[in-house]
MARLUM-932242 format. One record per residue (C-alpha): residue in three letters; x, y, z. Coordinates in steps of 0.25 Angstrom, whole numbers, plus 5000, padded with zeros to 4 digits. Each point is the difference from the previous one (the first is absolute). Last residue first. Layout:
% MARLUM-932242
ALAXYZ...
***
This chain:
% MARLUM-932242
ALA474345154940SER501150075008SER500950024989ALA498950064991ASP499750115011ALA500450124991ALA499349944988ARG500349964986ARG499149944991VAL500449964986MET499049954990ARG500649914989ARG499950054986GLY499049984989PRO499150125004THR500850115007CYS500549965013ARG499450065013ALA500950075010THR499750025015LEU500950085009ARG499650015015ALA500650135005PRO501450005006PRO499950065015PRO499950155000LYS501450075002SER500250085012ILE500550144998PRO501250035007ALA499850115011PRO500450144995VAL501350065006ARG499650115008ALA500450154998THR500350075012ALA501450054998HIS499850024985ARG498850095003ARG500750075011TYR501250034991ARG499150064990ALA499350095010ARG501450045005LYS500550044986PRO498750074997ARG500050085013GLU501550054999SER499750104989ARG498850055008ILE500950035012ALA501050084992ARG498950084994LEU499550035014PRO501450045004PRO500350094988LEU501249944993GLY501550055000VAL501249994992LEU501250085005MET501350024992LEU501350065005HIS500950064990THR501550014998ALA500349895010ARG500950025011ALA499049985012MET499449894992PHE501349935000SER500150005015SER498649965002ASN500049884990HIS498850004992MET500650034987TRP501249915003ARG499749874991ALA499250064990GLU501050114997LEU501149905000GLN499349924990ALA499850124991LEU501550035002LEU500349864995ASN499150034988SER500750134997PHE501349925000ARG499549904990PRO499450114991ASP501450085000ALA499950144996GLY501350075000ILE501349985007ALA500849964987ALA499850144995PRO500950055011HIS499550075013TRP500150155003ARG499250094992ALA499249894994ASP499549975014PRO499549855002SER498949985010PHE500449925012ARG499450095011GLY498850034992HIS499649854999PHE500449965014ILE499050055010ASP499050054989LEU498749985008GLY499849975015CYS498849935006LEU498750015007ASP498949914995GLU498549975004ILE499950115010GLU498549995005PHE499650154998GLN499550125008GLU500749975014ALA501349954994PHE500150124990CYS501050095007SER500649895009ARG500549924988LEU500750124994GLU500750035014ASP500449855001ALA500650004986THR500850135003PHE499750124992LEU500850124994HIS499250135001PHE500150114990ARG499650155000LEU500750084990ALA501150104997MET500550044986ARG501150074994ARG500350034986GLY501450054996ASP500349914988HIS500949915009PHE498849975009GLU499850035014ILE499149915008GLU499350015014CYS499249895006ARG499150015012ASP499449905010LEU500450105011ASP500749905009HIS500549924988ASP500750124993MET500449954986GLU501150084993PHE500350024986ARG501250074992ARG500450014986ALA498849924995ALA500049964985GLU500749875004ILE498849965008SER499150004988ASP498950104999VAL498750045006PHE500149915013ALA501550025003THR500049865006PRO500949935010PRO500149855002SER499049945009GLY500349975015THR498850065006SER499149944990ARG499350084989VAL498549984998THR499149914992THR498549985002VAL499049904996PHE498649995004HIS499149884996GLY498550004999LYS498950095005THR500950125002VAL499350145001ARG499950005016ALA501349935001ILE500750114993GLU499350105009THR500549935013ALA501449994995VAL500050154997ARG499550035014PRO501149905006LEU501150074991LYS499750145005THR501150005011VAL501049954990PRO499950124992LEU499849964985HIS501149994990SER500449865003LEU498649964998VAL500150024985SER501349915000TYR499949954986LEU498649935002CYS498750025006LEU499149904992THR498549975004ILE499449874994ASP498549964999MET499650145002
***
């Protein structure tokens, strides 16, 4: 496949001990880029199938990678879920892929989203403020402390052989430019002897390159 996507914390629901095998299988079927997102260790809580407000109680057991949720309508659920550190996510795929990017997503936007149940109408959508948040995201998305508190971690990888091929044209172009020689100036031939004859009734004009020496 030209691109393989594994988004919205699919990997978080798998046993950690099986992740190396999963990474190997993903690499086997990936010819182009591989992109995955997982929940970071400092991400805000989620109720998965409903809003967090719908949960009466929830508890995350990090030793067992197990989350238990009880909803206000009486539903109960327990599921496997693992929160990743950036180094852990990198190590899962470092042997199978060249890591092109590893960053945090939604570090600021979600935390500054207005809530109509609490905020006045004046604290609403503000394009200028959203632009400032986007600048903060770009500035801190690769900072380890902010990555640990991002909602998601995103990893982008490329199979090693593909990564090497993608670098070759750049290096070849560089070598061609580096070794290019400036062509030697072309020497001009000496001016040719020019002879012109007048038409009948006019003087004959002769012009030669060595007229001055005659």
